[in-house]
PASEBA-1860 file (N, C-alpha, C; in nm, 3 decimals):
! residues 101
1> MIADGCAT> 0.065/-0.153/-0.026/-0.005/-0.021/-0.012/0.088/0.128/0.015 ~ 0.194/0.135/0.065/0.289/0.235/0.073/0.339/0.254/-0.060 ~ 0.391/0.181/-0.078/0.435/0.162/-0.237/0.376/0.223/-0.350 ~ 0.227/0.220/-0.318/0.130/0.270/-0.411/0.109/0.401/-0.377 ~ 0.146/0.469/-0.280/0.122/0.586/-0.249/0.042/0.608/-0.142 ~ 0.017/0.498/-0.070/-0.078/0.549/0.052/0.013/0.557/0.170 ~ -0.066/0.595/0.286/0.008/0.613/0.423/-0.020/0.508/0.483 ~ 0.070/0.482/0.556/0.068/0.362/0.682/-0.051/0.404/0.760
9> PAAIRVDG> -0.126/0.254/0.739/-0.246/0.276/0.844/-0.217/0.282/1.002 ~ -0.312/0.318/1.068/-0.286/0.327/1.204/-0.296/0.166/1.266 ~ -0.384/0.109/1.200/-0.427/-0.049/1.224/-0.471/-0.124/1.114 ~ -0.483/-0.267/1.108/-0.556/-0.326/1.014/-0.648/-0.370/1.095 ~ -0.787/-0.371/1.044/-0.898/-0.445/1.098/-0.913/-0.551/1.034 ~ -0.935/-0.701/1.108/-0.963/-0.808/1.028/-1.106/-0.873/1.060 ~ -1.148/-0.928/0.965/-1.311/-0.969/0.951/-1.322/-1.125/0.922 ~ -1.401/-1.185/0.931/-1.422/-1.305/0.896/-1.381/-1.444/0.942
17> GMTANSWL> -1.362/-1.533/0.887/-1.301/-1.645/0.934/-1.151/-1.657/1.015 ~ -1.072/-1.546/0.938/-0.961/-1.534/1.007/-0.927/-1.464/1.154 ~ -1.037/-1.412/1.204/-1.061/-1.349/1.318/-1.040/-1.449/1.434 ~ -1.061/-1.545/1.416/-1.056/-1.653/1.530/-0.925/-1.722/1.540 ~ -0.813/-1.679/1.460/-0.678/-1.743/1.430/-0.592/-1.625/1.495 ~ -0.568/-1.653/1.627/-0.470/-1.557/1.706/-0.332/-1.555/1.631 ~ -0.281/-1.671/1.613/-0.133/-1.674/1.547/-0.161/-1.612/1.414 ~ -0.244/-1.615/1.338/-0.252/-1.556/1.202/-0.257/-1.374/1.208
25> CQFLADIT> -0.345/-1.353/1.334/-0.344/-1.201/1.325/-0.219/-1.163/1.399 ~ -0.175/-1.219/1.481/-0.023/-1.174/1.516/0.073/-1.200/1.399 ~ 0.058/-1.301/1.325/0.175/-1.305/1.179/0.168/-1.178/1.081 ~ -0.006/-1.124/1.098/-0.016/-1.009/1.017/0.036/-0.884/1.048 ~ 0.024/-0.860/1.192/0.072/-0.787/1.248/0.208/-0.769/1.213 ~ 0.320/-0.862/1.269/0.431/-0.902/1.240/0.501/-0.858/1.114 ~ 0.423/-0.911/1.009/0.455/-0.916/0.852/0.440/-0.770/0.810 ~ 0.343/-0.706/0.852/0.290/-0.578/0.800/0.360/-0.459/0.877
33> DVPVERPS> 0.405/-0.503/0.997/0.456/-0.410/1.077/0.363/-0.311/1.129 ~ 0.243/-0.348/1.141/0.086/-0.253/1.155/0.039/-0.323/1.276 ~ -0.040/-0.270/1.377/-0.133/-0.323/1.476/-0.233/-0.378/1.375 ~ -0.297/-0.484/1.442/-0.445/-0.578/1.380/-0.510/-0.582/1.513 ~ -0.649/-0.523/1.460/-0.742/-0.538/1.566/-0.852/-0.652/1.514 ~ -0.894/-0.711/1.632/-0.981/-0.790/1.600/-1.100/-0.773/1.670 ~ -1.241/-0.751/1.596/-1.369/-0.744/1.648/-1.415/-0.812/1.762 ~ -1.502/-0.753/1.826/-1.568/-0.827/1.929/-1.656/-0.909/1.875
41> NLETTALG> -1.699/-0.888/1.767/-1.807/-0.973/1.710/-1.733/-1.040/1.621 ~ -1.712/-1.166/1.613/-1.626/-1.252/1.491/-1.705/-1.266/1.391 ~ -1.851/-1.250/1.377/-1.914/-1.292/1.256/-1.959/-1.160/1.196 ~ -1.834/-1.107/1.150/-1.847/-0.982/1.075/-1.879/-1.001/0.936 ~ -1.875/-1.133/0.865/-1.900/-1.134/0.739/-2.040/-1.100/0.732 ~ -2.107/-1.207/0.809/-2.268/-1.181/0.810/-2.318/-1.072/0.834 ~ -2.266/-0.983/0.952/-2.305/-0.880/1.018/-2.306/-0.775/0.887 ~ -2.200/-0.768/0.816/-2.183/-0.703/0.691/-2.285/-0.694/0.611
49> AAFHAGLA> -2.330/-0.828/0.553/-2.448/-0.828/0.441/-2.575/-0.774/0.523 ~ -2.593/-0.795/0.678/-2.714/-0.746/0.737/-2.695/-0.586/0.746 ~ -2.562/-0.531/0.769/-2.574/-0.390/0.758/-2.617/-0.326/0.626 ~ -2.575/-0.394/0.531/-2.587/-0.355/0.367/-2.757/-0.357/0.362 ~ -2.796/-0.452/0.380/-2.978/-0.474/0.380/-3.046/-0.366/0.471 ~ -3.000/-0.352/0.590/-3.035/-0.235/0.660/-3.026/-0.109/0.615 ~ -2.926/-0.072/0.528/-2.879/0.061/0.471/-2.980/0.087/0.349 ~ -2.999/-0.024/0.298/-3.102/-0.028/0.182/-3.238/-0.013/0.219
57> TGIWSGLA> -3.289/-0.046/0.316/-3.414/-0.060/0.357/-3.439/0.053/0.493 ~ -3.332/0.137/0.497/-3.345/0.248/0.595/-3.350/0.214/0.739 ~ -3.330/0.100/0.769/-3.314/0.061/0.915/-3.194/0.118/0.986 ~ -3.095/0.159/0.916/-2.980/0.218/0.948/-2.994/0.345/0.881 ~ -2.933/0.452/0.950/-2.948/0.579/0.885/-2.817/0.610/0.808 ~ -2.696/0.546/0.806/-2.568/0.584/0.733/-2.478/0.509/0.825 ~ -2.341/0.541/0.751/-2.227/0.460/0.768/-2.154/0.502/0.916 ~ -2.205/0.614/0.960/-2.174/0.686/1.087/-2.232/0.603/1.205
65> ELKRTWSA> -2.354/0.567/1.174/-2.439/0.470/1.280/-2.361/0.351/1.302 ~ -2.342/0.283/1.177/-2.278/0.160/1.151/-2.152/0.146/1.235 ~ -2.073/0.253/1.220/-1.938/0.254/1.281/-1.937/0.239/1.435 ~ -2.028/0.310/1.458/-2.072/0.279/1.624/-2.064/0.174/1.724 ~ -2.098/0.071/1.587/-2.148/-0.062/1.638/-2.001/-0.165/1.659 ~ -1.896/-0.102/1.607/-1.762/-0.176/1.600/-1.691/-0.150/1.720 ~ -1.613/-0.267/1.790/-1.521/-0.249/1.896/-1.423/-0.370/1.891 ~ -1.308/-0.356/1.944/-1.206/-0.432/1.929/-1.200/-0.509/2.041
73> ANRFAPAM> -1.217/-0.630/2.018/-1.182/-0.735/2.141/-1.047/-0.756/2.171 ~ -0.945/-0.763/2.072/-0.807/-0.775/2.097/-0.731/-0.678/1.981 ~ -0.601/-0.629/2.028/-0.516/-0.581/1.944/-0.382/-0.664/1.936 ~ -0.329/-0.671/1.831/-0.197/-0.758/1.825/-0.108/-0.664/1.772 ~ -0.004/-0.631/1.843/0.093/-0.526/1.803/0.209/-0.606/1.746 ~ 0.274/-0.530/1.640/0.381/-0.596/1.575/0.519/-0.615/1.668 ~ 0.569/-0.729/1.676/0.682/-0.787/1.772/0.763/-0.865/1.692 ~ 0.767/-0.866/1.561/0.882/-0.922/1.475/1.017/-0.848/1.455
81> DAALRDRL> 1.136/-0.909/1.475/1.226/-0.847/1.476/1.246/-0.793/1.310 ~ 1.292/-0.700/1.267/1.277/-0.628/1.134/1.370/-0.713/1.034 ~ 1.476/-0.777/1.084/1.567/-0.842/1.016/1.495/-0.979/0.966 ~ 1.413/-1.043/1.042/1.340/-1.148/1.004/1.221/-1.117/0.930 ~ 1.150/-0.985/0.945/1.067/-0.955/0.857/1.124/-0.958/0.735 ~ 1.249/-0.876/0.722/1.287/-0.846/0.587/1.319/-0.971/0.523 ~ 1.391/-1.085/0.573/1.414/-1.194/0.526/1.301/-1.322/0.469 ~ 1.191/-1.302/0.559/1.077/-1.346/0.518/0.981/-1.286/0.389
89> LAGWQDAV> 0.973/-1.149/0.391/0.939/-1.062/0.283/1.008/-1.114/0.171 ~ 1.144/-1.145/0.161/1.220/-1.136/0.045/1.199/-1.321/0.006 ~ 1.157/-1.356/0.089/1.157/-1.524/0.025/1.014/-1.515/-0.011 ~ 0.917/-1.426/0.026/0.784/-1.453/-0.021/0.817/-1.382/-0.186 ~ 0.873/-1.265/-0.195/0.877/-1.183/-0.300/0.935/-1.300/-0.430 ~ 1.054/-1.384/-0.363/1.119/-1.477/-0.474/1.019/-1.580/-0.505 ~ 0.939/-1.623/-0.404/0.849/-1.743/-0.460/0.730/-1.701/-0.549 ~ 0.671/-1.569/-0.544/0.608/-1.518/-0.641/0.663/-1.487/-0.764
97> RRVLP> 0.807/-1.433/-0.785/0.864/-1.462/-0.897/0.888/-1.548/-0.956 ~ 0.907/-1.692/-0.885/0.900/-1.792/-0.962/0.781/-1.857/-1.030 ~ 0.648/-1.827/-0.979/0.570/-1.869/-1.046/0.496/-1.772/-1.148 ~ 0.533/-1.680/-1.142/0.506/-1.566/-1.270/0.537/-1.592/-1.375 ~ 0.480/-1.576/-1.489/0.517/-1.631/-1.603/0.631/-1.515/-1.689
END
């Protein structure tokens, strides 16, 4: 994202099935060097569909109202050594290069 001109996010919010995997949330924080927030409600995929339906039918007044329903249950802070992160990312980039035509 940063290479594409975006600012570093303050945090990454995860949703869906991956939210139940603490190891994955921690690894995501480590490999991106950005804190990861897990929501209190782990069923956010289904909740998103319900929110869209509620917005379309007028049950919800707008996105600001929906934003107030979100709360973090856990926050995973980056803890990986920068040298290890760089080595892992270099290995991933090498693997991607090998499979591209």
